[in-house]
Structure formats: structure tokens, C-alpha cells
C-alpha positions, 0 to 999 in steps of 0.5 A, spaced: 716 433 188 718 429 182 714 427 176 715 419 178 713 421 185 706 424 183 705 418 179 706 413 184 702 417 189 696 417 184 697 409 183 697 408 190 690 412 191 687 408 185 689 402 188 686 404 195 679 406 191 679 400 188 680 396 194 676 400 198 672 395 203 666 400 203 665 400 196 665 393 196 660 393 202 655 398 198 655 394 192 653 387 196 648 391 199 645 394 193 645 387 190 642 384 196 636 389 196 635 388 188 635 380 190 630 381 196 625 385 192 625 380 186 624 374 191 618 378 195 615 380 188 615 373 186 613 370 192 607 374 192 605 374 185 599 369 185 598 370 177 597 363 173 598 362 166 592 359 163 589 358 155 585 363 152 582 363 145 586 366 139 580 367 135 572 366 136 571 358 137 564 355 136 561 348 139 564 342 135 571 346 133 577 342 133 582 346 138 589 345 138 594 349 142 596 353 135 589 356 136 590 358 143 594 364 147 597 364 154 595 369 159 597 370 166 591 372 170 590 372 178 584 367 178 584 366 186 580 360 188 577 360 180 583 357 178 580 350 177 575 352 172 580 354 167 585 350 163 592 352 166 598 352 161 601 345 161 594 341 162 592 342 154 591 335 151 596 333 146 591 332 141 587 338 143 580 338 144 573 339 141 569 345 143 563 344 147 560 351 147 562 358 144 569 361 146 570 368 144 576 371 142 581 373 148 576 369 153 579 364 158 578 357 156 574 354 161 574 347 163 567 345 162 568 347 154 573 341 153 570 335 149 574 329 147 576 327 140 575 320 142 568 317 139 566 324 138 559 324 140 556 331 137 554 333 130 551 340 127 544 340 124 540 345 121 533 345 124 527 350 122 522 350 128 515 352 127 512 358 131 519 362 132 524 362 137 524 365 144 528 371 145 533 367 150 535 362 144 542 365 142 548 362 141 551 357 146 544 356 149 542 349 151 535 347 148 530 342 148 527 339 141 520 338 141 516 334 136 509 333 134 507 328 129 501 329 124 495 324 125 491 321 119 485 326 121 490 332 120 490 333 127 497 333 131 499 328 137 501 331 143 508 334 143 514 330 146 521 331 147 526 328 142 532 331 144 534 334 150 540 339 151 542 341 144 547 347 144 545 352 139 551 354 134 548 360 131 541 363 128 540 363 121 537 368 117 533 366 111 528 371 107 526 365 103 518 363 102 520 356 105 523 360 111 518 365 112 513 359 113 516 355 118 520 361 122 528 362 122 532 356 121 537 354 127 544 350 127 544 346 133 549 341 136 546 334 137 548 327 140 549 323 134 545 318 137 539 322 136 540 324 129 536 319 126 530 320 130 531 328 128 531 326 121 525 322 121 521 327 124 523 332 119 522 327 113 515 326 116 513 333 117 512 333 124 511 340 127 518 342 131 519 346 136 526 349 140 525 350 147 530 353 152 532 348 157 533 353 162 532 361 163 538 365 164 538 368 171 536 375 172 540 380 176 
């Protein structure tokens, strides 16, 4: 067999291999299989992209998208309880409760920038604090005014549903006499009443608005 004849046969076998319909069918089947698997996974994936806090947020913080990260999680029927990607207001929001770093941002934590109605103020209640009073707790502030004879009038609620921002430890003599100070988030409309009570030397008490459920 001549060298030319050998080259011709090799070229013919190469063309036959390249044009082998079985190879083409195999490639098509592999591609179709991969596409099918990807489609099934995508169809059954119920994950939702929601916002989470990049760092710890406290009540009253102004929160922008740069303060948050995206997490893909499966929430099932709880989806409406959290802020999904794309649902964050352009101007951000005001945090109305503590949100730990990495915690998903609940819808209930969003406050509006418009007419911001809350402000923080430090109170030194007499008589100490309940063990259930912790950061994020909802509390009522009670005040009892001193009468002319040195007695005190019946206490009454001057602010309902204030939010605890943090507890402040102070070893000073003033603090020791009045108990630990506490920073609260209160409605601006009630600040004047609270400051009046503090200026008049009224006895202030911070009482939990509700008790945590016991398991």
C-alpha cells in the first residue's frame, strides 16, 4: 500500500469519526441531561433572598442598604415576616428594635424617616430593675410625685411601650442611690412629660410592659 493511499484512508477515518451521528447524539443527550437537572433544581429551590444586618443595629439607628447584607434562606410561610431583596426603602429605615449582626431583618423592625417620632433618653429609676428588663424589652415608665407633706401620690403611667436601648452601669454615689441608669427609646411627644417628672424629683419606676413566654 502506498504512502498516499495510507494518508487517504486516515483522513477518511477522521472524517467518519468527526461526522459519526452517534457522537452527536451522545453530546446532545449529555447537554439535555445537564439542562434538565439544572431546571429541576431551580424549580424546587424555595430559597428567598432577604436582608440581614452586617453589624449589630440598635433602636433609633438609621439603616441604609450599605449596613445590610443579602442572605439566601428558606423561609417557607414566614417569608412575609422579613425584608426581601428589592423591598428596602430607597431612603433606608429607622430600626425600632435591636438586630444582632447576621440576624435577618424583620418587617416589624422598620420605622420611617418621615417625622421620626422616637428619641432616646437616659432614666435613673428608683428601686432597681426587673431581671426581664433587657435590651429590646418593652417597658412602661411610672411616676409618683412628692406631695407637700413629704408623702408621694399614687403612681401613674407617663409613658407606655418605651423600648430599652441598653442598661448603663454606673458606680457613682448618685447612681447607687437611685439604681442603675437605663437608656430608653421614647415617643418625642412624651419627652416633655418625662423631663418634667425628672426635674420635679418624682419617683420613677420602669416596669416590663409584658413578660417573656416561658417554654
